[in-house]
C-alpha positions, -999 to 999 in steps of 0.1 A, spaced: 73 -365 640 69 -371 602 32 -374 592 19 -398 565 23 -381 531 41 -350 545 45 -319 524 79 -318 507 94 -285 497 120 -283 469 140 -251 463 159 -246 431 185 -217 433 192 -205 398 216 -181 381 225 -181 344 220 -219 339 195 -217 310 212 -247 293 202 -270 321 174 -253 340 144 -268 321 156 -303 326 160 -296 363 125 -283 366 110 -312 347 128 -337 369 110 -323 399 76 -320 381 77 -356 369 82 -370 404 55 -394 415 50 -381 450 17 -363 455 25 -335 479 53 -313 466 57 -276 467 83 -262 443 100 -228 448 125 -213 423 149 -185 435 167 -169 406 195 -145 412 186 -121 384 197 -142 354 203 -126 320 207 -157 298 171 -167 292 166 -185 325 137 -162 335 118 -171 303 121 -208 312 109 -201 347 79 -181 334 70 -210 311 65 -232 342 53 -205 366 19 -221 371 36 -252 385 55 -234 412 43 -224 446 65 -193 444 93 -179 423 114 -148 422 141 -133 400 162 -107 418 199 -101 427 210 -120 458 241 -127 478 249 -161 464 237 -197 466 232 -199 504 213 -166 504 190 -179 476 184 -212 493 176 -197 527 153 -172 509 133 -201 495 134 -220 528 119 -190 546 88 -194 524 87 -232 523 61 -250 544 71 -286 540 81 -309 569 108 -323 545 130 -298 526 157 -300 499 173 -280 473 181 -290 437 206 -268 419 197 -256 384 220 -280 366 213 -312 386 184 -337 384 162 -358 406 159 -394 393 126 -412 391 109 -418 425 135 -399 445 111 -379 466 88 -409 473 118 -430 485 131 -402 508 97 -397 523 93 -434 530 126 -433 550 114 -404 571 80 -421 577 99 -452 589 123 -432 611 109 -398 620 138 -391 643 162 -386 613 179 -353 606 184 -360 570 186 -389 545 210 -393 516 209 -415 486 233 -427 459 238 -406 428 253 -406 393 274 -379 378 265 -368 343 282 -346 317 270 -315 300 250 -337 275 234 -357 303 255 -389 297 263 -408 329 299 -406 340 302 -424 373 279 -439 399 284 -425 434 276 -454 458 280 -444 495 284 -464 527 260 -457 556 281 -427 568 274 -410 601 286 -380 620 321 -392 626 325 -399 588 313 -364 579 338 -347 602 364 -368 585 353 -351 552 336 -381 536 316 -362 510 280 -371 501 262 -359 470 241 -328 478 212 -333 453 206 -367 468 199 -353 503 165 -346 519 163 -328 553 139 -327 582 128 -291 582 129 -288 620 166 -296 620 173 -272 592 157 -245 613 173 -257 645 208 -252 631 197 -219 614 202 -232 579 230 -224 555 257 -199 565 263 -171 539 301 -171 546 304 -204 528 302 -206 490 316 -240 482 314 -263 512 282 -248 524 263 -281 521 289 -302 540 290 -276 567 252 -280 571 254 -318 571 279 -317 600 257 -293 620 226 -315 616 244 -348 621 257 -335 654 221 -333 666 202 -361 650 209 -395 633 212 -396 595 204 -425 571 218 -437 538 193 -449 512 210 -474 489 193 -463 457 200 -438 430 181 -406 438 199 -378 419 222 -369 390 249 -343 396 260 -326 365 297 -319 358 305 -293 332 331 -266 326 310 -238 341 301 -257 373 317 -244 405 333 -277 414 351 -276 380 357 -239 373 366 -230 409 379 -263 422 408 -249 442 384 -227 462 366 -258 474 399 -270 489 405 -237 506 370 -237 521 374 -274 532 403 -262 555 382 -233 567 354 -258 577 380 -279 595 391 -248 615 355 -240 623 349 -275 637 379 -272 660 365 -240 675 328 -249 677 319 -257 713 296 -285 704 321 -302 681 355 -295 696 356 -326 718 347 -349 689 373 -332 667 400 -339 694 390 -376 697 391 -380 659 419 -355 651 439 -377 627 407 -387 608 397 -351 605 431 -339 594 436 -368 570 402 -363 554 405 -325 551 439 -326 535 430 -355 512 399 -336 500 419 -303 497 445 -322 476 418 -336 452 403 -301 446 438 -286 441 445 -314 416 412 -306 398 423 -270 396 456 -281 380 476 -270 411 496 -302 411 525 -293 433 502 -280 461 481 -311 457 511 -334 463 520 -314 494 484 -317 507 484 -355 499 516 -357 520 498 -342 550 469 -365 545 492 -395 544 509 -385 577 475 -385 594 457 -413 576 482 -434 555 458 -463 547 429 -441 537 451 -418 516 468 -447 499 434 -458 485 436 -427 463 469 -438 447 457 -432 412 449 -395 419 483 -391 436 500 -405 405 480 -382 383 490 -352 404 527 -363 404 528 -365 366 510 -332 364 536 -316 386 563 -329 363 546 -312 333 533 -341 314 509 -329 287 474 -342 277 467 -356 312 432 -342 310 427 -360 277 439 -393 291 417 -390 322 387 -382 300 393 -413 279 396 -433 311 363 -419 324 346 -427 291 357 -463 294 342 -465 329 308 -449 322 279 -470 337 254 -485 314 218 -476 325 201 -488 293 184 -516 312 168 -491 337 135 -485 319 125 -458 344 155 -437 332 145 -439 295 133 -405 283 139 -389 317 145 -352 316 182 -343 313 195 -378 309 210 -393 277 216 -430 278 231 -433 243 265 -450 244 296 -432 232 313 -446 201 
């Protein structure tokens, strides 16, 4: 059961993200919730990140900088030292938005049976300018096994369930968060919070940009794992078309982001066979992949201009003004 004002543990795994790390740290330290312990697990950065960590060392419960085996290893290392009843990790290029932790705690206090809560989010570019709002439905277990993807930095987890499912698995490097969500949601209810809790940064060095196709490959590996997992296999059989359609649609999107347009079209075709209506909702991405396959140039430039025209305007959100890592100046 979640106590009143429970301790919340936040872990930041870090590796050579000095350009963004300080804003990430500040977005945690400026939260208004009174009981936070903050742990930073650096993988032996060589870009000045350790100097930034030392600058704020007095604000951390614990920190370390040493080689590790990747993101999952770093997060689990931090979780092993964490004492909070509610836990989360915030990557070193992402941000919490004002009041995020207080809002998550309130949901756990209202519903102590929850396995995790997830809020809405906004994507931001390298300069901190908003790109797109990510507004989610109240997805549950059946949606997650259908590869409906929630935004990792907007997720807060009940520690007992993180431990019950034995945390993150080191074999996953890209879909490690979604794999964890499925494991927890198979054992406890989850809850959407219809408020902006986090900002996920998109930049050229980010894994979901630089290694997009690997996300797709690992999506299909998670699908195969679900079909073999004793506690999930029956649910997968009942929802087989939803699972296949979702996995192939997500794989196609990542292949497209990795400029593998022909493979993306093939995967979209498999998604359409299993879930035609859901796949058709992504017609604009399919058209983008089709023209990419035909060799049309400057697609990325056209897509960037389209994104710029759709950027949300948060200038009226006074709590976002002067928030670490955010830039609300409009593009000309």
